[in-house]
N, C-alpha and C positions, 0 to 999 in steps of 0.2 A: 444654478443647477444644484440639486440637493446631494449631500455627501452620502458616502457608503454607509456611514454610521451616523444617524440623526443626532445622537447625543453629543458629538464632538466632531468638530470641522476637520475634514481630512484635506490637508494640502496636496495639490497635484505634484507628482513627481516630474512632469514634464508638461509642456504646452498641450492643450486638447487636440486629440487626433481622432478622426472618425474611425469607429470600429468596422464600418461598412467597407472601408478600403482593403480589408482583409489583412492577411500576414505578409510582412516583407520578406524578401529572400534571406535576410539574416535571422529573422525570427523562425522561420521554417527550419533553418539550420540549427538553431538553438533547441527547438522542440525535438528534432531528431536525435541531437546530441544527448539531451537530458533523458529522453526515452531509452537510448542504448546504455547509458550510464545506469539507469535504473534497472535494466535488464541484467547486468552483470551483478548487482547487488541482491536483487530478488532471487536470481539463480543460486546465488551462494547460500542463501538462506533455505531454499526449497530442496536443494539437491542432497542435503544431509540425510533427509527422512528415508528416501528410496535407497540409499546407500547402506542403510542398517543391516540388510541381510548379508552384505559382504564385510562391513566394517566390524561387526560384533565378532564373528569367529576369528577374524584376523588379529584383532587386538585383545581377543579373549575377555570381552566385557560382557556383563549381564544386561538384560533389557532395562533394568532400572538405572544402570549407569549410562547407558545410551540414552534413556530419556533425559538425564541430567545434562548430557551434551547437547541435546536439542533445546532444552528449556533455559540453559545457561545464556545462550545467545539472546533470547528474548528478554530475560531479566536484566542483563547487561544493557541492552539496547533501550529499555525503559528507563533505567537509571540515568544513562548517559543523557537523554533528552531533557530530563529535569535539571541535571547538573550543569548543562551548558546553556539552558534557557537564558540566563541572565546576561551572557556574553554574545548571544546570537545576533544582536542588532548593532553591535559595536565594531564590527569588521566588514570589509568589502566582501560581499557573499561569494564572490569567485575565489578569494583567498581562503575563506572558510570551507568552501566546497572542496577545494584541491587539498587542504590539510586533512579533512576527515576521509576523503577518497584515498589518499595516500596511506592513511592508518588502516582503512579497509583492505588495501592490497597487501599490507604487511601482514595483517591478521590472517588472511586468506592464504599467504605464502607459508606462514607458520603451520596452517592446517595441511598444506601440501607435504610438508617434510615431517609432520608428526609420525612417531613410530610407537607411541605408547598413549594410554588412556588419559594420563595425567597431563601430558603434553598437549594432547588434542583439546582437553577440556579448558585449558588455559587459552589455547589458541582460539577457540570458539567464543570465549569471554572477551578477548581483545577485539576479535571481529565484530561482535555485537556492539561494543562500546562505540566503535567508529561508524559502522553501518547504520546504527540506529538513529543517527542524526542526519545522514545524508537525505533521506526522504524529506525531512522537514526543510532543509536548505533548498531542495529542488522546488518544493511547492512555494517557498518564499520568493525564489527567483522568478517562477512563473506568475506569481501575483505582481511582482514588481515590473515585469517586462511586457505583460499583456493585459489589455483592457478587459473589464469585467465581461463585456459583450463578446469577447473572443476566448474566455477561458474554458468554456464548455468543450470546444473542439480541441484545445490544447490538453485538457484533462483526458479527453477521449483517447488522444494519441498516447499520452503517458500510461493510461490503463493498459494499453496493449502489451506493455513489458511484462505484466503478470501473465497474460495469455501466451506470449511468446517463449516464456520460460518453460511452460508446459509443453508447447508444441515442438520447439526445437531444442531447448536447452536440456531439460531432463532426459529425453531419450539419447541425446549426444553424450551426456554425462554418464549414463548407465553404460553406454557402448564403450567409452574409454575406461571406465572402471573394470569392466569385464575383460578388457584387453591388456590394460597396463596397471591394474590395481586401484584401490578406492582413492588414492591420492591424486590420480591423473586429473580429474575434473577441476580440482582446485588450482592446480598448476596452470590449466588452460584459462581459468578465470583470471589469473594473476597476469598471463601474457596479454589477454585481451584488455584488462584494466589498465596496464601500463600504456597502452597505445591510446586508449580513451583519455587517460590523464594527460598525456603529451598533447593530444589535440585540443583539450580544454585549456591547458596552460597557454598554448600558442594563439588560439583563435577566439576564445570566449573574451568578450570585453569586460572591463571592470563593472561591477554592479554595486555601486556605492552611494547612489542618490539618497538612500534612507539616512545616511550618516548625517546629512545637513538637517534633517528633521528630528534627530535624536536629542531629547533634553539631557541636560548634565545630571544624571542619576548613576549611582553605583550599580554594579550588576545584581547584587542582592536586592537593592531598591526596585530595580527594573523587574526582577523576577517577582517580587511582591506585588508590584503594580499590575502586572499581567494577570497573577492569580487571583487578584481581588477586584478586578473590573467586572461588573455584573453582566455586561453583554458577553464578555469573553466567557464568563462561567456558563452561560447559556449555550454557547458554542461547544465547549469542552464536554458538557453533559450530553449533548446531541451526538457528538463524536464518539463518545464512550459507548453509548448504547447502540449506535449504528454499527460499531466495530464488533459487537458480540455476535451478529447473525452468522457470518461465515464460519467463526470458530465453533459455534454451537453445533453445525451440521458436517462441515467439511472434513474434519478428522476422522469421521466414521463413515464416510461415503463409499470408500473402497471396500471395507469389510461389509457394508450393507449390500453393495452391489453383488459381491461374490456369494455371501451366505444367505441372503434373503431374496435377491432377484435372480439368482441363477446363473450369473455371468461368470464364465470361466476367467480365472486369474489371468491366463495368457491373453484375453481379449481386453483386459482393462487399459493397456496402452492406447488402443484404438479409441476406446470412450474418451479418454483424456485428450487424445490427438484432435478428434473431430470437435470436441467441446471447445478446446483452446483455440482452434482455427476459427470457429464461429464467433468466439469472443474477440479475436482480433479484427474480424470483419466488422463486427457490430460496435466495437468501441468508438472509432472515429465518427460512425454514423450517428450514434447516440450523442456525442458531443456536439456535432453540428445542430442536431435536433434541439438540444438544450439551449443553444444560442439563438436559435430561429424562432422556437414556439414558447420558450420560457423554461427555466431551469427546474422551477417548482412543479410545473406540469409534468415534465419528464420524470421527476422524482415520484410524483403521484402514480404515473404509469408503472415505474419500477416497482413500487410498493405493491400495487394491485397485482402484477405479474408474479412477483415473488410469493405472495400469499397464496395464490391460485397453484402455482407450480410446487411450492413446498407441501401443500396439502396432498397434491396428487402424488408426489414423489415418495413421501413418507408413509404412505398407505399402500404402495405397490407390493405385489407378491412376486412369484416368479414371472419374469416378463422377458419378451424377445429382446435381443440385442438392439435392434433398430429402434424399438420404442423407448428403451432406456437412453440411448444416444439423443433422441428427439427431446424427451423430458429434460435431460441434462442441458442441452443447448438452450431451451426456453428458459429454464431456471437461471442459468448465468447470464442470459439477456436481461432478466429482471433484475438480477443482483448488480450487474454492471450499470444499468440505468440509475439505480439508486446511488451507487458510489460515484459515479462521474458527475451527476448532476449535484449531489450533495457536496462534493469537493469543490465544484465551481462556486456553489452558493455560499459556503462557509468561508471561502477565501476572501469575501468581501467584509467579513466581520472586523478583523484587526486593523487598526490604524497603521499606516506605513512605518512608522517608527517602532512598532511593536510586532511586525510580522514574523521576524525571526523567532522571537521568544515565544510568540503564540503557536507558532508551527512546531516548535521543539516540544512544548508541553503537550500539544495535541497528539503528537507522534508518540509521546510516551504513554499517554492515556490509551491510545489504540493498542499498543503492545500489552499493557496491563489488563485491559478489558478483554482482548483476545484470550489471554492466559486464564482469566477468571471464567470466561464462557466455556473454554475447553474442559475446565474442571467441572463445571456445572453439568455440561454434557455428559462427562464421564460419570457422574453421580446418578444421572437418570438412566442411561442406557445400561443394560446388563446383557450378558451373553448366556444363551441357552446351552445345553449339553451338545447340541449339533452345531454350535457355532454361530447360529443365526442371532441377530441383535433383537432385543426385546425393548419395548417402550420407545422405539425410535419415533413413533407418531407423537409421543409427548414432547420430545425435543422439537418436533415440528410446530406444536402448538405454543410452545415457549417462544420460538422464533417469530411466529406470527403476531404474538402479543407485542413482542419488542418492535417489530416492523410497524404496527400501528401506532404505538407510542411515539416512535421516531417521526411518523407523518405528522402528527399533532405538533411536536416540537419544531419540525422543520417549517411548519406553516407560520409560526410566530417569527422565526428567523427571517423567512422570506419577506414577511411584512416590514421588517426593520431595514431591509437592504435596498438602497437606491443605487442603481448601477453607475459608478464612476466612468466617465468616457475619456480617460487619459491612458496614454502609452508612455513608457519610459523612453527617454532619448537613447539610452543604451540600446534599444531595440529598433530604433528607426532605421 
């Protein structure tokens, strides 16, 4: 059987198992646990922006200071991924996950008890340092425990964590903040996180098969090896460009909806609620389709759908609410198809002994690329005297261009990947 990376023989973590057998009961439990864990981390990241209207007057901070509170999280997360990459494959992934999740809970608790701008800024930086590594550990665990032929459906379920944070998390967080203050959502995340951490500690089995494959190299050497492997660089470049799409468009979608499409601000929650619910339904279906018909084919579909819907969306004028919701739903189906299938495809690039390091660097690149894309979008978009966004269609053209380039890059990646047909004994 050909390996996942033709240039290097990839030893199996376990005896071969047929992916056609589907997921075991333990594997299903692991997927649910990881998805819920991701939900808490993503909610912590997303909840800060809508809390701005309450937080700024309470702490008496300027919009620029609030922007630093938001961006400090992303910068810390990006730096943490690079700094920990050399160590990511030297420990049991369960222990590594618990360590960083514990740090994430501590950082979120500090946010919950913050009473000043300086304290909150430091708390967000601490949270970002730990939370920025969790996603890479989750994807490394997913790649260790699930055969390539099953990863599409697993990635599809994990992707629902993003949608769930919009559907349930953000509205609940806003309700709590209105009732008990802006700190309340963070304290709720801490309470839930402690329970999730306890369940993970008690029931998740050790994930350490990769330790037997790890060559005797220092963390610095391991980091350099990961950064200098040609096929890894191809994956990093694709991930970086793929991550720019959402950050080019999404930071400005609410303002575009209100000032250009004529949607009342009070109706925006409905737009996000329906869009998020549709993404929750579509995610698992897209994942199963990736495994059934081919991950690259689903990625192609996602690219085509994204290009079409971006061109429609960025050229809309005043539009009925129902049409805006429909366009948003179709757009996010396209985006989800790209991200789920791409995550499953790219997961086959790293050697088992390098997965943690590869995923850590990849996570950092996503954070940095997203920040750059947001800056680029801000340089393109301008605001008219009426508040309407101008040159938003130009952002759409840039996004379409990046989408087409990633399609070509993913084509070459898909050609290099041969599906491994093994499952980890830890998941049996």
